[in-house]
C-alpha positions, 0 to 999 in steps of 0.5 A: 659851795664853801671854800673847803669843798672847792679846795677838795674838788680842785685837789681831786681834779689835779689828782685825776690829771696826775692819773692820766699823765701816769697812764700815758707815761706807761703806755708811751714807755717800755712794756715793763711799765705795765706793771704800774697800771694798778697805780692809776687804773681801777680793776673794774675799768670801763672801756668804751673803745670796742677794740679793747676788753673791759677792766684793768686786765683788758687794758694791760692785755691790749697795751702788752700787744701794742708795745710789741708793735713797731712805732710806725704801727702804734701811737709813737710818742715821738709824734706828739706835738703838744698835750692839753689836760682839762679837768672838770669834777670827775672828768679829765680830757686829754687832748694830744696834737700829733704830727699824724693827727689828733687824739682825744681821751676822756676819763672818769676818775674816782679816788685817784683811779681811772674808772671809765674811758672814751677816745677818738683819733682823727688821722691826718689825710694819707696817714696809715691807720693806727692799731686799736683806734 
């Protein structure tokens, strides 16, 4: 790999991290932010969480419902302790340590848009379930 190729890969990985951060700003914010999904999520987004429909519109429908729920029934951003982002080539891992458990989200990114997603949530003992996880 030459210096130019390495710089391009590093740029793409940072761009991928920004797309993941942008998505979480939307889903942890007010429902009006869902209008910005097109900036970060590909139209043909592949979702591996069986509780969500496919595509960007499936994601929009899911979070339109989620953001209408009380904070106790969804991923309340106030429970976030720390977030780590790790990028390797076209993958970005978001690792969120929370007061109620730990959340892992893995995204495949292409051209600055989120293309594919896998997730897992491990709740702390005696924590009520969170819708969709």
